[in-house]
KEVO-941640 format. One line per 2 residues: their letters; for each residue x, y, z of C-alpha. Coordinates in steps of 0.05 Angstrom, whole numbers, m for minus. Layout:
% KEVO-941640
a) X/Y/Z; ...
***
This chain:
% KEVO-941640
mk) 15/m429/m162; m32/m499/m155
ii) m71/m454/m102; m67/m377/m133
lp) m95/m409/m206; m154/m438/m185
mi) m167/m380/m147; m163/m325/m197
sl) m195/m371/m258; m257/m373/m196
if) m261/m295/m190; m269/m293/m264
fm) m333/m328/m262; m365/m293/m200
nn) m420/m245/m216; m437/m210/m140
is) m375/m161/m121; m393/m181/m52
mi) m374/m248/m60; m304/m226/m94
mi) m286/m181/m43; m297/m237/16
yl) m254/m280/m27; m203/m227/m38
si) m201/m215/38; m185/m300/40
mt) m129/m295/m5; m106/m240/27
it) m102/m265/103; m87/m333/80
ml) m17/m302/47; m1/m258/102
ft) m2/m317/150; 37/m364/104
yn) 88/m318/87; 151/m343/108
tk) 217/m303/103; 265/m359/107
hm) 225/m409/51; 198/m371/m1
mi) 216/m403/m63; 154/m434/m88
md) 164/m461/m162; 131/m496/m221
ns) 149/m514/m293; 117/m440/m317
fm) 107/m400/m244; 152/m383/m190
ld) 133/m339/m125; 187/m316/m86
kf) 192/m266/m34; 195/m204/m84
sm) 138/m239/m123; 103/m240/m64
il) 107/m170/m35; 76/m147/m101
il) 33/m193/m108; 1/m177/m32
lt) 5/m103/m51; m36/m121/m118
lm) m86/m166/m74; m93/m94/m19
si) m100/m49/m85; m162/m85/m115
ll) m187/m97/m34; m183/m26/m22
im) m208/5/m97; m269/m52/m94
fs) m286/m21/m20; m282/43/m36
sq) m318/52/m106; m388/79/m110
nm) m392/47/m180; m354/m17/m178
nm) m410/m52/m217; m400/m8/m284
is) m314/m25/m283; m316/m88/m245
nm) m308/m113/m316; m234/m80/m329
ii) m211/m84/m257; m228/m166/m244
pi) m177/m177/m313; m130/m117/m291
fm) m126/m155/m220; m117/m231/m249
il) m69/m208/m304; m25/m170/m249
ml) m26/m237/m199; 6/m278/m261
tf) 60/m219/m286; 83/m227/m217
sv) 85/m300/m209; 107/m320/m285
mn) 177/m357/m293; 174/m355/m372
ml) 204/m289/m403; 167/m286/m466
sf) 103/m301/m423; 122/m233/m373
yi) 123/m194/m427; 61/m217/m453
lf) 24/m213/m394; 66/m140/m382
el) 32/m106/m448; m36/m147/m431
vl) m50/m105/m371; m44/m42/m419
ip) m112/m61/m453; m155/m60/m392
tm) m122/m4/m362; m138/36/m434
il) m217/6/m440; m223/37/m372
vm) m188/113/m384; m223/117/m455
ks) m297/91/m430; m304/117/m358
gk) m266/179/m360; m315/240/m345
qp) m263/291/m406; m265/290/m482
er) m184/282/m462; m181/217/m442
lq) m176/194/m521; m114/224/m526
as) m86/204/m456; m107/132/m473
iy) m76/140/m537; m8/168/m504
lm) m17/107/m452; m11/54/m518
ly) 30/102/m552; 86/108/m497
ti) 87/43/m474; 81/m4/m536
ta) 135/30/m577; 185/30/m514
sl) 167/m46/m508; 178/m85/m583
pl) 255/m76/m577; 241/m118/m508
lv) 204/m175/m556; 262/m176/m604
si) 313/m178/m545; 280/m229/m517
il) 258/m277/m580; 333/m262/m598
ln) 351/m312/m535; 357/m374/m561
yn) 360/m418/m496; 308/m425/m438
qs) 281/m365/m429; 267/m358/m347
fi) 286/m306/m303; 322/m379/m256
ms) 361/m393/m317; 378/m323/m327
fm) 402/m308/m265; 440/m383/m265
mm) 477/m357/m332; 490/m291/m325
nk) 495/m285/m394; 520/m224/m420
ln) 473/m172/m465; 512/m131/m518
mp) 452/m76/m521; 416/m77/m452
ll) 385/m13/m468; 329/m52/m514
fm) 316/m97/m456; 315/m40/m411
la) 268/7/m449; 210/m23/m429
fl) 218/m15/m359; 235/56/m360
ak) 172/75/m400; 129/38/m354
mp) 164/74/m286; 158/119/m320
mf) 229/151/m327; 233/225/m339
ft) 227/241/m419; 180/183/m427
hl) 136/203/m374; 85/248/m410
wl) 27/189/m413; 28/181/m342
pk) m5/257/m310; m52/243/m373
ah) m79/177/m357; m78/200/m287
ve) m125/266/m304; m168/234/m354
ap) m184/159/m310; m240/152/m252
ve) m211/146/m182; m214/79/m191
gs) m166/72/m250; m113/119/m210
mi) m115/81/m156; m102/16/m192
la) m45/61/m244; m19/87/m178
av) m15/27/m129; 11/m30/m181
ll) 15/m21/m255; 79/34/m238
kl) 111/m18/m206; 117/m66/m264
gg) 177/m24/m284; 212/m35/m215
yg) 190/m104/m221; 219/m118/m288
li) 288/m79/m282; 300/m123/m213
rf) 280/m200/m254; 323/m177/m311
sp) 384/m148/m272; 425/m206/m283
ll) 425/m206/m351; 438/m137/m350
ya) 490/m124/m300; 552/m132/m334
kt) 534/m86/m390; 495/m29/m349
ip) 552/m7/m310; 564/50/m359
ln) 503/71/m356; 479/69/m287
fw) 510/142/m277; 477/169/m333
is) 402/135/m316; 406/154/m249
si) 432/232/m262; 373/237/m308
sl) 323/204/m258; 343/257/m201
ig) 343/319/m246; 281/293/m271
ai) 245/286/m205; 279/353/m185
mt) 246/388/m243; 178/349/m244
sm) 170/372/m163; 187/437/m181
nc) 130/432/m232; 83/404/m172
ir) 89/479/m149; 55/510/m199
qk) 3/462/m212; m74/480/m208
dl) m108/407/m218; m104/366/m151
ks) m97/301/m187; m36/329/m247
li) m11/356/m175; m12/278/m144
ay) 7/243/m207; 72/292/m220
ss) 96/276/m148; 88/196/m168
va) 139/214/m229; 187/249/m168
hm) 179/183/m134; 193/138/m186
gl) 252/174/m208; 282/161/m143
vl) 265/91/m145; 299/83/m214
as) 351/115/m186; 363/69/m138
im) 356/0/m184; 400/28/m223
tl) 455/18/m173; 455/m59/m173
nf) 467/m70/m113; 427/m97/m49
ig) 421/m46/m14; 382/m8/m73
fy) 343/m60/m94; 323/m58/m14
ga) 302/4/m14; 269/3/m79
il) 230/m46/m58; 213/m8/4
mm) 198/59/m41; 146/20/m89
va) 104/m11/m32; 96/57/8
hg) 81/103/m59; 34/48/m69
ls) m8/56/m10; m2/131/m4
ss) m8/159/m72; m78/108/m76
al) m101/139/m18; m78/211/m39
fl) m122/194/m103; m179/166/m70
mv) m185/234/m28; m183/281/m84
nm) m240/248/m108; m275/253/m33
iy) m258/332/m42; m286/329/m122
tk) m349/295/m104; m357/351/m54
hh) m337/411/m91; m347/385/m154
tr) m272/417/m178; m203/395/m175
ni) m169/457/m177; m143/480/m113
is) m156/552/m119; m235/540/m124
fk) m233/508/m45; m200/530/7
gl) m217/528/82; m222/461/92
wn) m208/458/158; m280/477/179
sf) m306/451/111; m283/375/124
pn) m248/363/194; m238/278/183
it) m217/297/108; m172/344/138
fw) m141/296/182; m126/242/139
wf) m108/292/74; m54/317/127
vf) m22/245/149; m15/226/80
ia) 6/281/55; 64/283/112
an) 71/208/81; 80/231/15
is) 140/270/36; 168/211/83
ap) 162/237/141; 172/187/203
ps) 141/129/224; 123/106/155
in) 160/59/110; 173/120/57
la) 226/140/106; 257/76/120
ge) 254/77/30; 287/136/30
if) 344/117/74; 364/65/42
il) 356/96/m30; 406/157/0
ms) 449/103/22; 455/57/m47
li) 467/127/m80; 513/154/m38
nl) 549/99/m50; 550/100/m126
ni) 578/171/m124; 577/220/m69
li) 557/281/m116; 488/254/m117
li) 476/271/m49; 471/354/m79
pf) 401/334/m119; 379/290/m73
if) 374/343/m23; 344/384/m83
is) 296/334/m85; 272/331/m9
lm) 272/402/m11; 218/411/m72
ts) 180/357/m46; 172/382/23
if) 163/454/m14; 97/436/m59
si) 67/385/m11; 71/439/51
tl) 41/496/3; m6/445/m33
fl) m29/434/47; m42/501/69
nt) m70/530/9; m125/482/11
vh) m136/474/87; m130/548/119
nq) m167/612/92; m230/629/96
pn) m281/573/63; m313/574/1
si) m369/530/18; m419/520/63
la) m401/448/115; m436/388/70
ss) m455/329/92; m395/283/119
ss) m365/232/71; m388/152/80
nk) m351/118/143; m326/54/89
ly) m282/107/65; m246/130/131
lc) m241/61/141; m214/58/74
lf) m157/112/81; m145/76/158
lh) m126/18/117; m76/48/72
lf) m47/75/135; m45/18/177
pl) 13/m21/128; 60/44/125
ia) 61/46/190; 62/m26/205
ii) 122/m50/159; 171/m2/194
sk) 175/m53/257; 191/m105/213
ld) 250/m71/162; 296/m144/177
is) 260/m185/124; 309/m220/78
lf) 283/m201/m1; 336/m249/m35
***
């Protein structure tokens, strides 16, 4: 923490985007090479950095670097992206519950401004209002519950004392809305569709993971009283994943389709976390990392296609195979990763999630099969409808090489981590 905080403060005072990228690259490489799974618990009076925090901090670093690398108008939105990065770094490393809540809500302000200021459509105002109303309304009970805890409000103390909460659902509402859980997910597709590509990438890569991070962090407090709720929340999440996957089949907007597929993936993550066992947590963390990389790459490719066709309507463009063969290759790779095809870590995450859910109840296997079926249907249909048939446009100029390099940097961790699944997280 004595190293991370000065680095974050130095980034805040930098004006050159290239210098910030170099600095973040050095931070990422340093943290990757100093990652030690045997001795990984750095603690201070206010901050801690364990393996779980380290994984999400690395995901944040990589996502911000890839956004800076792929963005065409970084100078315009850097005033929002850099504060989001600093707040997320502090959120994943803070130890006090009240400080965590403040940072957890503070990240919404630059996100809302990013959607409202940099969006292209008039509906961006409605999207930003939805974002604030859903998340803040659901998180107010969390603030009240934290204040009512009269002892040392730190995650370590809660883990050691194993206090029992009378109303654990009040703690969970903020995280369920942030993930988002089905019934509280309406803000997410609107925010994704109206946000610029940089906002969609950071929203998909990191901001949706705050809910899962909070649930796992507060799980010692929630364990005793949430066991009767586990089956209900898992069932609603899985049914919601089926419904949103079916909704993806009829979507015409590419961005909206990928946003609804994110809701389905987060439904699996939430159901896995609610099993409250090690395999469920491990599968949820793997799926969060995999979704953060693959979904971010999909949003980047949607923007690459949009810059050439000037539309996101699936019906409006066909024959990508002839028009943009390079994009077609990466389109296939990340759609395959999105449906958990090997050798990506999406597959490993789904296997661990399935193991934990079957351990909870064998009947959960039925909705899980439907989720896999519906996800495969809309992904294959999306690929066939966009790639094949006769093209509506002539061959356009190729995209910048740095965008293809950015897509490769999204893909490399998805493939590389599969060879190191024996990392102990807890």
